[in-house]
N, C-alpha and C positions, 0 to 999 in steps of 0.2 A: 809618529804621532804628530798630529795638526797641535801647533800653538793655542790655547786656548782663551777665551773670553772670561776673564774672572779680573777682580779686583784687589790687587795684592800691593804690597808696597811698592813704590816706584815703577809701576807697571799696571797700564790700563788694557783694554780688551784688546784681543787680536783676532783676526780672521787670516785661514791660511790663504796665503798669496798665489793666485793661481789665475787665467781667463776664466771669465764667467759672463754670462748675460741676465739680464732681469726684465722679466715681462712685468711691466707696470699695468695694475686695472686702468680701463679706459677712464679719463677722467682725473687722474691722479697728476698733481703738477710735475714737471720733470725739468731737469736743468737746461734745458733747451726747446723747451716747448713741444710741440709734437713731432713725431719721427724718431730717427734712431740718435742716441745721445753716445757718442763715443767718449770712453773713459779710460785714459791712459795715466799710468802713473810714471814718472820720468826717472831715467838712471839716478840709484842714490848718490850722494856728493861725494862719496866714496870707490864712486868707479864702477858699483856692483851690478848686477842683471837689472832687468827691465820688466818690471810685472805688467801687465795690461788687463784693464778690466771692461768690457763693454756693456753699457747700460742701453738695452733697447725698449723703447717706449711703444710695446706693440700693441698693447690694449687688449684683455680680453682672455688671453692664454691662462695666466696666472700660474706660470710655470717658472722655475728657476733652474738654469744648468750650470754646473760647475763640476770642475774635474772632469771624472769619467763617467758620471751619472747626471740624474736631473730628481727633482722632488718638487711637491706640490706646493704653492705658495702657503697653502696652510700650514706644512711642516717646515718652511724654512726658516725658522729660528732654530728647530732642535737641535739637540747636540749631535755632535757628528761621531766618528767612530772610538775618539778620547774620551767620550761619556761626559764630557763639559760642555758649559754653553759654549757656541760658536755664533756671534752675529752675523746674522743672513746679510745677502745684497739689498735684498728689498728693506729689510730692518735699515741698514745704513740708509737707504733712501728717502726712506721717510725721515728719518732722523734730520738728515740734511734739509730736507724739506721744511722742518720745525724751527731752523735757524736762519733759512733764506726766508724770511717773513714776507716779501712781497714775490717769492718766485720767479725771479728771474735768472735764476742759475748760478747765483754768487752771494755768497755771506760778506755781508759788509760791515764797516765799523758801526754805521749809524745803527743797523740791524743787532749786532752785539752789545749794543747799548742801551738799547730797547731790552733785551732780553737781561742783561745785568740789572738795569733798572728793577725789573720784576722780582729780581732777590733782593732786592735795596742795597744792591751794591753799586758806586758810583766812582770806577778807577776813571783816571786821566785818560783824554783822549788817544795821547802818546801811547800808554799802555796797550791799549786797545788793538791799535795799529800794531804794535808789536806782537800781541796775541796772532792777528793773522799773517804778519810775516814769517813768523815761526813754522805756519804748514803752507807757505806759498812755495811749493816743493819744484813749480816748473817756472818759478820767477815770473810770471806775467804781472804781477802788481794784482792777482784777483785770488779770491778762495773759492775755487768752482768744485764741483761734484768729485772731479779727479783727485782733486788735493784733499778731499774732505775722506775719502775712501783710503787714500793712501795713510793718512793719517790714522784712521781707523786700524787698518790691517797691521801698522807698524806698532800700534799702542802706545803711541806716543804720551809720555806723562807732561805734556803742557798744557797751558790754562785752557786754550781752545776744547781739547778733548775731554779734559775733566769738566767744563762747561756742558758738552753735549752729554757726557756720561750722565750727569745731574739731570738734564732736562729731559732726557729719554723717561727717567723712572718718577719724573716730580708730577705726576697726574692725579694726584689725591684730590678729590673736592673737599675734604675735612681737611686735609692737614694741608694745602696749598704753599708751597715753598718747601716742602721737606720730602725726604724718599722714605717710605715707610715700607714694612713686609708687603703690607696689602697691596702696595702701587708697583711692587716689583713683579709680585705675582700677577696684579692684572695685565701689566707689559708683557709678562713673556707668556702669559697663557694665549693672549692674542696673537702669537708669534708659533703657537703650537707646541712650546718647548714642553720636554717630558717632566711630570711631575718630580722624580727624584732629579733631575738636573736643575728644577727650577728650585726646589729647597736647597740643595747645596749653593746656589747663587746668591738664595737670602740671605743664606749663612755668611758668605763671604762681602756680601756689601755692608750686611750692618758690622761688621767689624769696625766700620769707620765711625760708628756712633760713639760720640766721644764722651757723652754723659750717658748712657744706656737709658735713655728714656724711651726708646721704640722710634725714634725718628732721626734721619741723617740732615743735616742742613748744606748748604755750599760750603761752607768755611769747615764743617767737619771733613767733608770729601777731598776737600783742598789740602786740609792740614795732614790728612791721611797719608796723600799721594805725595805731597812734596815737603812735608815737615816745616811748613811756614805757612804762616797766615796771608789770605789775599789782601791784596792794596785795596 
């Protein structure tokens, strides 16, 4: 069984780590502009094995190769053999692009500041730098696509991953700044997720709705994941 992509106490989404290639539709911003973008996750600090992921901006093919087979981009977000939601490589790429505001291939302190302000949160600059440092796995002083993919694969309960998880589902025009069952449904249907998996994911995500009003705020999700309030 592969590790699954669900929101549970102290654990975020996971994607089974293995070599993979991503065919990004033509015109989509990628970590390095046009051409092939190599994404390699470095060895763990404990000296573990190295996981490699290669994102290829091939344009137009819309296929995702992972493990022993391949699937269409339309079904890229569908659940795997475990029957639970697994975030696809293309979904991770799109989410990275959402935080990489200027699409230069890196997530910066200024960009995180802009995203946080959109949620009416104003953490000090030092805290934002710490958020990025926590997921700078290759220690190059930057958070690129390879760092982001590794963060999502690990399901790291760090603040940048919580922010990414929140922004993934914060798409409601009626309830901007909140996650709702409808917004989760909208995102997962766009990824081609099976309806039964979709419903299970909605139920799991809404467990962080602290006041049972049908909306999950960033504070709700943060407290649920870390048992403390955001700065």
